[in-house]
Every structure is written in C-alpha cells, then in structure tokens.
N, C-alpha and C positions, 0 to 999 in steps of 0.2 A: 768499458763497453762490452756488452754481452753479445755472444755470437750464436746464431741459430741457422738452421738450413732454410727455414721459411718463416715468413712473418706470422703465419697462422700458428706456429709452434711456440709463440711467446705466451701471453696470457689473452687468448682470443676474445673472451667475454669482457675484458677490461679495456681493450683498445678503442678509443673514441675518435682519434685523429692521427693521421699519418702524414709525415712531411718528407719529401724527397727533392733532390736537386741534382743538376749536372749529369743528366742521363746521356746527353750528346747522341741522341738516336739518329740513325741515317740508314739508308739501304745498304751502305757499304759495310755495316757492322750488324748483321742479322742476329748475332748472339745477344747483343744488348737489347734489341727489340723483343726477342723471345723472353729475355729476363724480365722486361717491363710487363709483357703479357702475363707472365707467371705471378708477378707481384699483384697485378690486377685480379687474378684468380683468387689470391690470398685475401685481398681486400673484399671481394665478393663473399668470401666465406666468414668474414668477421661479423658477428651478429649485431654488434652495437657501433659500428663505424659510422661516423657523421660527417667527417671531412677528409678529403685528400688534397694536400697542398703540393704543387709542383713549383719549386722556387727558382725557376730560371734555367736556361740552357737545357731545356727539355730536348731540343733538337740541335744537332751539330751546326746546322745552318737553316735559316728560314728566310726565304726570299719574297714572302708575301702570301696571304691567304689564297689568293687567286691561282696559285700554282696548283692547288688541289680543287678549289671550288669551280674552276673553269673546266675541269675534266668531265667528259661524258659519263653516263652511267656505266657503260661497258668498260671504260678506262678505270673507273673507280673500283670495279670488281677485282681487278688484279693489282691494284696499287698497294704498296706496303703499309700506307697509313690506315687503310680501311679496317683491318682487324683491330687496330688500337681504338678507333672511333666507335666501333661496334661494342667492344668491351667496356669502354668508358661510359657509353650510353646505358648499358645494363647497370653499371654501378650507380649512375645518377638516378635511374628509375627505382633502384633498390633503396633510395633515400640518402645517398652520400653526396654531399656537395663536393664539386671539383673546382678548386681555385688555382689559377695559373698565373704566375708572375713572369715578367720578362727577365732574360739573362742578357749577357753581352753577345750571345750567338744568335738569339732569336727575338731581338727587340722589334722586328717587324710582324710578330705574331699579333693577330687582331681578334676581336670578339666574334666576327662572323665565323671563323674556324671553331672557336669554342662553342658556339651555338650549335654545331653539329652533334655535340654530345651533352648539351645542357651545362656546360662549364661556364665559369665566370673569370674574366680577366681582372686581376687585382694589381694594385700598384704599391711600390715600396715608399716609405716603411709601412707595414701592415701589422696592426696590433692583434694579439691573440691572448686571451686569459687562460692561464694554467692554475686552476685553483684560485688562490687569492693573489697570484702573481700576474704581472703584465709583461708578456714577452713582445719583443720587437722582431719582426721578420723582414729580411731583404735578401737580395741575391748575394751581395757581397762585394761586387766590383767597385762600387762607390766608396768603399772603405780603403782601397788600395791607393791612397793619395800620394804615396811616394813616387808612383808611376806617373809623372807629369804628362808624358806624351799620351798615354792611354786615357787619362782623364780628360785631356783636350779632345781626343777622338771621341770619347763617350759623350761629351757635351754636344758635339756637332751632330753625332748620329741620333741622339735623342731629340733633336729639334724637330718639331712637327713638319716644318716646311721642307727640311732635308728628307724626312721619311716620305712625305707626299711626292717629292721629286724622284726618289728612288722607285716608289711603287708605281709611278707612271711611266717608268722605262720599260721597254719590251723585255721579256723574260731572258732572252739570249744576252742582252746587255747586262741585266742584273747578275746573271751567272758570271759574266766576265768580271764585273766589279767585285763580286764576292770572292772569286779566285784570287784576284789581285790583292785584296785586303787580307786574305788568308796567308799568302806568301809573305807579305810585309810583316804581318804579325809574327809568323814563325821566325823570320830573320831578326826582328827586334827583340823577341823574347830570348833568342839564343845568346844575345849579348847583354842581357840584364842580370844583375845579381839577384839571387833567389829572394832576398828580403824585400826588394822593390816590388815584387809581384804578390807579396803577402800584405795583410792589412796593416794599417798604421795605428799604433796604440792610442794616439791622441784622437784620431777619427773614431775609433771604437768607443773610447770613453765618452766622447760627445754624443755618439749615437745612442748609447745605453743609459745616458744620464738620467732620463725621466722614465726609465723602465727597469724592471728587475733582472732581465736577462736579454740577451741578443742571440738570435739564430740566423745563420746564413750559410751559403755554400761558396761556390766560385773558386776557391783557392785549392781545392782538391787535397786538403790537409785536414781530415776529419779528426776532431779532438774536442776536449773540454778545457777551457782556459778560464783563469781568473783575470779580470780586467784591472786596470790601474785604479779604478774607483770601487773595487771590491764587488763587482757584479760578475755574472757568469756569462761566458760566450761559448755557444755550442757551434761547431762547424760540421755541417753535413759532408759526406764524401761523394766523390764522382763514382760513376759506374765503370768497373774495370774488368777486363776479360783476362782470366787466368787459364793456364794450361791450354793455350790456343791450339797447340799442335796435337792434343789428345783427342781421342774419339768423342768424348763427352766433356768439353771444356766447362768451366764455371765462371760465372759472373759475380764479382764481389760488390755488394750494395750496402751502403751505410745510410740508414734512415733514422728519422726522429719519430717518436710515437708519444702521444698524450694519452695516458691511461687513467681510468677512474674506477675504483672499487666500490661496489654497493650503491651504484647510481639508481635513483628513483626515476624510472622511465616516465612515470605520469607527470611528475613536476619538472623533469629534466634537471634536477639539482642533485648534487652529491649529498649523501647523508653524513659525510664526515670530511675531514681535511685530508683526503687521500687521493687527490688528483696530482699527478706528477709527470714530468717529462724525462725521457731517456733516449739515448742513442743505441742503436742495435745494428749489428753487422750480420748480413745474410749472404750465403753463397748458393746461388741458383745454378743448377746443372742444366745446360741447354744443349 
C-alpha cells in the first residue's frame, strides 16, 4: 500500500475512478468533514476522473433525507452538510459520476438527498470492470456472517416496511431510537471476539466466486487478502483522526483507485492492458 499526502500526488492523469468507504462523517467530528472536503478538492483537480464511489457508512448516522431536505434556505446556509453538497455538485458538473452505497450506519439514505448533487444511489453487489477483470463492490457487513445477532438486525433494518415505519416517525423519536441502537451496539461489540466482527471466509469465497476480485469496507481493517478460491479481496479503510491534540491534526484515509495509462479519450478505451486497481493511504492535515 503506497502512502501520499494527497490523492493528487499519485498519478493524477491516470486516475479514472476513486473508491472510499467508512468516513463516518458527523458534526461532532469536524476534522473528518474537512478531510472529505480536501479529498473532493483533489478529485476536482484530477483531469481524467470519471467516477467517485462512496461504499457505505458515509455518515456516522443517517435518520432520513428529510432531516436536511426539510430545512429552510436560511437553515441550510449554516448546516454542516451544505459545503459537502456544494463541492459534490461541482464534481458532478465537472463530469464525474458520484455513486453512493448504503452502509450499516446510513441505510436510510435515499435518492432524494443524492439528487441534491446529482449523485446516484447504488445497491450491493455492484460490478465494476477493471481492465479485463470484473470486480464486485459491496459495503462488507453482509460478509460478517459469524455475527448472527448483527445479521438478524441487518435483515430487519433492510426490510422496506421497517424503513417506512422508521421514516414516518417524528425526528425526535428517530433520534431516541438511533441513540438506543448505538448504545446496544457498543455494548454488544465490547463482548464479541474480534474474529466475529470480521468477514467469514466462506461468505467471501461465495461472494467472489463469479468475479475476479472483491472490494469492500466496513471492517476498518484495510489490507489485501488472498481468498480461499485464489481470488483477491481488497479492504478499504475507515477515516481516522491522528494527533488529535496537536494544533494541526491529520486524518488517515485509505482509498482505492482505478488507474489507466494511455487512455484514448475519444473512444474511451485503453490502448493497452494497463488498467489496474490499487490501495493508497493519504494523510490530510486539517
């Protein structure tokens, strides 16, 4: 895994697609928000960028699109989400698709919010071609099958009827439900063995069986693995704040990038077999 200070300092003319996950943005963590804005500045400076993927847990919690959409124009002016929307919209106008996937923290995120910046809500598993190879993208929580309690919770929460029920609750009630769920999750996770919260190898092998590689986040354990059926599994990292007590702390970001050398922009096809995927670590000073 290569390390740089900024995305733009990799091979800027070669980067075609950028993939990130597990940002866990919230107003309580302004450094993470600033790091995301810095990454968007880098994306805007990449001359050949065509796609930005956000593969789940973009936000620490998402209680429904109406939390933002119901705000007045004056309220939006000072809301912490507005700068993100403005910059994402600039990126979309510049010709970069913005594809957003649900995570376990923001499964109530909807297309109406994505419409604010021209984004598209996508669903797992999502296929992406990398040269001649076919990659499978997902958030990663569905692969943690050893965690039986969580998988039951996930099944319930992804039920459209349950989501409709939650979204029709008053915001104050949704806040209380979310806080209760957060406390229960923290308590349960404290008593779980570490391997239970990681992916299950059989689930991984089944997921990647008809693909050349698997890419996911969720586990907060960025790495490159060989699967049981000799495929590759890439794990994106969560966004972490370092040196919090220093005057200028840094946020560590592990992202994926699809690069292509010598692409013919007129035909949008590579002139050679030089499309590849890589993981990169960045440290944004905020």
